[in-house]
C-alpha positions as CSV (number, residue, x, y, z in Angstrom):
1,X,0.1,0.6,0.4
2,X,2.8,2.0,0.1
3,X,2.3,4.1,-2.7
4,X,0.3,7.4,-3.6
5,X,-2.9,7.2,-3.1
6,X,-3.8,8.9,-6.6
7,X,-2.8,5.5,-8.1
8,X,-5.4,3.2,-6.7
9,X,-8.1,2.1,-8.5
10,X,-10.6,5.9,-7.2
11,X,-14.1,5.1,-6.9
12,X,-17.0,7.7,-6.1
13,X,-20.3,6.0,-5.9
14,X,-24.0,7.0,-4.5
15,X,-27.3,5.1,-5.1
16,X,-30.8,6.9,-5.3
17,X,-33.5,4.5,-2.6
18,X,-36.8,4.3,-2.6
19,X,-36.6,6.5,1.0
20,X,-34.6,6.2,3.9
21,X,-34.5,3.4,5.6
22,X,-33.1,0.5,4.2
23,X,-33.6,-2.0,7.5
24,X,-37.5,-1.7,6.5
25,X,-38.1,-2.4,3.0
26,X,-36.6,0.3,0.8
27,X,-34.2,-0.3,-1.7
28,X,-32.6,0.7,-4.1
29,X,-33.4,2.1,-7.6
30,X,-30.4,3.9,-9.1
31,X,-26.6,2.9,-8.6
32,X,-24.0,6.0,-9.6
33,X,-20.0,4.5,-9.9
34,X,-17.5,6.9,-10.9
35,X,-14.2,5.8,-11.3
36,X,-12.1,9.6,-11.4
37,X,-8.4,9.1,-13.4
38,X,-5.8,11.3,-11.4
39,X,-2.8,13.0,-13.1
40,X,0.4,13.7,-11.5
41,X,-0.7,17.1,-10.4
42,X,-3.0,16.0,-8.7
43,X,-5.8,17.0,-11.3
44,X,-8.7,14.7,-13.2
45,X,-7.7,13.7,-16.0
46,X,-10.8,11.3,-17.2
47,X,-13.8,10.2,-15.5
48,X,-15.3,6.9,-16.5
49,X,-18.8,6.2,-15.4
50,X,-21.0,3.4,-14.3
51,X,-25.1,4.0,-13.9
52,X,-28.2,2.2,-14.2
53,X,-31.3,1.9,-12.8
54,X,-32.6,-0.9,-10.7
55,X,-36.3,-2.8,-10.4
56,X,-36.8,-2.2,-6.9
57,X,-40.0,-4.4,-7.2
58,X,-41.9,-1.7,-4.9
59,X,-43.5,1.6,-6.0
60,X,-41.3,4.3,-6.1
61,X,-43.1,7.7,-3.6
62,X,-44.0,10.8,-5.4
63,X,-41.4,12.4,-2.5
64,X,-38.5,10.4,-4.1
65,X,-39.9,11.4,-7.6
66,X,-40.4,14.8,-6.9
67,X,-36.6,15.0,-5.6
68,X,-34.7,13.1,-8.0
69,X,-37.3,12.9,-10.8
70,X,-36.6,8.7,-11.0
71,X,-40.4,7.3,-11.9
72,X,-41.7,4.1,-11.7
73,X,-41.6,3.8,-15.8
74,X,-38.3,4.4,-15.2
75,X,-38.1,1.5,-13.9
76,X,-40.0,-1.4,-15.1
77,X,-37.8,-2.0,-17.3
78,X,-35.0,-2.0,-15.4
79,X,-33.4,-4.9,-14.0
80,X,-34.3,-6.5,-10.9
81,X,-30.7,-6.2,-8.0
82,X,-29.8,-9.7,-8.6
83,X,-28.8,-8.9,-12.0
84,X,-26.9,-6.2,-11.5
85,X,-24.9,-7.3,-8.2
86,X,-22.1,-7.9,-9.9
87,X,-21.7,-5.1,-11.7
88,X,-21.8,-3.1,-8.1
89,X,-19.4,-5.5,-7.4
90,X,-16.8,-5.2,-10.0
91,X,-17.1,-1.1,-9.9
92,X,-16.3,-1.2,-6.5
93,X,-13.6,-3.8,-5.6
94,X,-10.2,-2.9,-4.8
95,X,-10.7,1.0,-4.8
96,X,-10.4,3.7,-2.5
97,X,-13.9,4.3,-2.0
98,X,-15.8,7.5,-1.7
99,X,-19.2,8.8,-0.7
100,X,-20.8,11.7,0.6
101,X,-22.8,10.3,3.8
102,X,-21.0,7.1,3.6
103,X,-23.0,4.7,5.8
104,X,-26.4,5.9,4.0
105,X,-24.9,4.3,0.3
106,X,-23.0,1.4,2.0
107,X,-25.9,0.2,4.0
108,X,-27.9,0.3,1.3
109,X,-25.7,-1.8,-1.1
110,X,-24.6,-4.5,1.5
111,X,-28.3,-5.2,1.8
112,X,-28.7,-5.4,-1.8
113,X,-25.9,-7.2,-1.9
114,X,-26.4,-9.8,1.2
115,X,-29.9,-10.9,-0.7
116,X,-28.7,-11.7,-3.3
117,X,-25.9,-14.6,-0.9
118,X,-22.7,-12.1,-1.8
119,X,-20.4,-9.8,0.5
120,X,-19.4,-6.1,0.3
121,X,-16.1,-6.2,-2.2
122,X,-12.8,-5.3,0.2
123,X,-11.4,-2.9,-1.1
124,X,-8.4,-0.4,-0.1
125,X,-10.2,2.4,2.1
126,X,-13.7,4.2,2.2
127,X,-13.6,7.9,2.7
128,X,-16.9,9.4,3.7
129,X,-16.1,13.6,3.0
130,X,-19.5,14.2,4.8
131,X,-17.2,14.3,8.4
132,X,-14.1,15.3,6.4
133,X,-15.9,19.0,4.7
134,X,-17.1,19.3,8.3
135,X,-13.5,18.8,10.2
136,X,-12.1,20.6,7.3
137,X,-14.7,23.5,6.7
138,X,-15.6,23.8,10.5
139,X,-17.2,27.8,8.9
140,X,-19.1,26.0,6.4
141,X,-23.2,26.4,7.3
142,X,-24.1,23.3,5.6
143,X,-22.4,20.1,5.1
144,X,-24.8,19.6,2.4
145,X,-23.1,17.8,-1.2
146,X,-24.4,20.6,-2.7
147,X,-23.1,23.4,-0.3
148,X,-19.4,21.7,-0.2
149,X,-19.6,21.7,-3.9
150,X,-20.5,25.5,-4.6
151,X,-17.9,26.4,-1.9
152,X,-14.6,23.9,-3.5
153,X,-16.3,25.5,-6.8
154,X,-17.4,21.8,-8.1
155,X,-19.6,21.8,-10.4
156,X,-22.5,19.5,-9.2
157,X,-25.4,19.2,-12.1
158,X,-28.5,17.4,-11.9
159,X,-28.4,16.7,-7.9
160,X,-29.7,13.9,-6.8
161,X,-28.8,11.3,-10.0
162,X,-26.4,8.7,-8.6
163,X,-24.0,9.2,-11.6
164,X,-23.8,13.3,-11.0
165,X,-23.6,13.1,-7.4
166,X,-20.7,10.7,-7.5
167,X,-18.7,12.8,-9.7
168,X,-19.0,16.1,-7.9
169,X,-18.6,13.6,-4.7
170,X,-15.4,12.2,-5.7
171,X,-13.9,15.6,-7.8
172,X,-15.1,17.5,-3.7
173,X,-12.8,15.2,-2.5
174,X,-9.5,15.4,-4.7
175,X,-9.9,19.5,-3.9
176,X,-10.5,18.9,-0.1
177,X,-7.1,17.2,-0.5
178,X,-5.4,19.8,-2.8
179,X,-6.6,22.6,-0.3
180,X,-5.9,21.1,3.0
181,X,-2.4,19.2,1.8
182,X,-3.3,16.3,2.2
183,X,-0.5,13.0,2.0
184,X,0.3,11.0,-0.7
185,X,1.2,8.2,0.8
186,X,-1.8,5.9,0.3
187,X,-1.7,5.0,4.6
188,X,-0.7,8.8,5.0
189,X,-3.9,9.7,3.2
190,X,-6.1,7.1,4.9
191,X,-5.3,9.1,8.3
192,X,-5.6,12.1,7.2
193,X,-9.1,11.6,5.6
194,X,-9.5,8.8,8.8
195,X,-11.0,6.4,6.4
196,X,-11.9,3.2,7.0
197,X,-9.1,0.5,5.6
198,X,-9.0,-3.0,6.2
199,X,-7.6,-4.2,9.7
200,X,-3.8,-4.8,10.3
201,X,-2.2,-8.1,10.1
202,X,-1.7,-8.8,14.2
203,X,-4.4,-11.5,14.3
204,X,-6.7,-9.6,16.9
205,X,-8.7,-8.9,14.4
206,X,-9.1,-9.5,10.4
207,X,-11.6,-9.1,7.2
208,X,-13.9,-11.4,7.0
209,X,-15.4,-13.6,3.8
210,X,-17.9,-11.2,4.3
211,X,-16.4,-8.5,3.5
212,X,-16.7,-6.6,7.0
213,X,-13.7,-6.8,10.0
214,X,-14.4,-9.9,12.3
215,X,-12.5,-10.6,16.1
216,X,-9.7,-13.2,15.6
217,X,-9.6,-13.7,19.5
218,X,-11.5,-13.2,22.6
219,X,-14.8,-14.5,23.8
220,X,-16.0,-12.6,20.3
221,X,-13.8,-14.6,18.0
222,X,-15.6,-15.1,14.6
223,X,-18.2,-12.8,15.2
224,X,-18.3,-9.1,13.1
225,X,-16.8,-6.2,14.9
226,X,-20.1,-3.9,14.2
227,X,-21.8,-6.6,16.7
228,X,-20.0,-5.7,19.6
229,X,-18.7,-1.7,18.5
230,X,-18.4,-1.5,22.6
231,X,-15.8,-4.5,22.8
232,X,-13.8,-2.9,19.8
233,X,-13.7,0.2,21.9
234,X,-12.5,-1.4,25.2
235,X,-9.3,-2.8,23.0
236,X,-8.8,1.2,22.0
237,X,-7.8,1.7,26.0
238,X,-7.3,-2.2,27.5
239,X,-4.2,-2.6,29.9
240,X,-2.2,-5.5,31.3
241,X,0.5,-5.5,34.3
242,X,3.9,-6.6,32.7
243,X,6.0,-6.4,35.6
244,X,5.8,-3.4,37.8
245,X,4.2,-1.3,34.7
246,X,0.3,-1.3,33.2
247,X,1.1,-1.4,29.2
248,X,-1.4,-1.2,26.1
249,X,-3.3,-4.7,25.7
250,X,-3.3,-4.2,22.1
251,X,-0.9,-2.9,19.5
252,X,-0.8,0.9,18.6
253,X,-1.8,0.0,15.2
254,X,-4.9,-2.3,16.3
255,X,-5.6,0.8,18.3
256,X,-5.3,3.4,15.8
257,X,-7.0,1.3,13.2
258,X,-10.4,1.0,15.9
259,X,-10.8,4.3,16.9
260,X,-11.3,5.0,13.4
261,X,-13.5,2.5,12.2
262,X,-15.7,3.7,15.7
263,X,-15.8,7.4,14.2
264,X,-16.4,6.0,10.5
265,X,-18.7,3.5,11.9
266,X,-20.2,3.9,15.6
267,X,-22.9,6.0,16.5
268,X,-22.6,8.3,20.0
269,X,-20.5,8.8,22.9
270,X,-19.7,5.8,25.6
271,X,-19.9,5.7,28.9
272,X,-17.3,4.3,31.4
273,X,-15.9,3.5,34.6
274,X,-13.1,5.4,34.4
275,X,-12.2,2.6,37.4
276,X,-12.8,-0.8,35.0
277,X,-10.6,-2.0,32.4
278,X,-13.6,-4.7,31.4
279,X,-14.9,-3.9,28.0
280,X,-18.6,-4.4,29.6
281,X,-18.5,-1.2,31.7
282,X,-17.7,1.1,28.1
283,X,-21.3,1.5,26.2
284,X,-22.4,3.1,22.5
285,X,-24.7,3.6,20.7
286,X,-25.6,0.8,18.0
287,X,-23.3,1.6,14.8
288,X,-24.9,2.0,11.6
289,X,-25.3,-1.2,10.6
290,X,-27.9,-1.9,13.7
291,X,-30.0,1.0,13.2
292,X,-31.6,3.6,10.7
293,X,-29.7,6.2,9.2
294,X,-31.0,9.5,8.4
295,X,-29.6,10.4,5.1
296,X,-28.0,13.9,5.0
């Protein structure tokens, strides 16, 4: 991974859906994935669009049509998701993925993939431009994609259509990186962007066969980390006695990865007993995977 982050496949993606709740019956109606080819000077030299409608199998609410201009007639002859799942995986696989409010689109696509017996693809990293813009542009009043693009001078035509939103999001990241001096090295860029990446190979957490991190050791071995964010949080500060001193129980690389994963994928603040080193005394709200997320 020790090469420039812009030398990896950069894929910005977006979905349009029948509603806001991936966990309560809403479905994808359009997928847009855009590969951005970045030159040596950091400029976008080319883009490759992958956009198609998906038949959700349920009516599109009028409010969604009003926002997206996508109608039931538009998707009537489109394939169901199971027929385009492999195309989606091919676009997203082995890339630095970019999205605005990434959890929303990721959850919808992951559920759609799991309905077909497929897993979320393995990739280099996942960058969410929403919290990144909030951190780098603290005086910005709105962090909706349209507002962020306007401030950055990134064109966004035909907003609320998947491919257009995806390209604008990708270009916004590249402009944020240029303006704020993002490092070239991929590992350093991942830290700068607070991006989610596969866990370090220390034997504590690994990418499971379903495409998401799993615990390797401990009582939750073999289970996804998203089911036990309290345990993962405990791993960031757990101590053990060695000789006459206390030391972190887990390597720094694991603790750094866990903190980054929790910032991107968990919600709420923990409340812990400061006198305890037990994971059960640390509580977090459920991750976006176990609760509905309102789109921003």
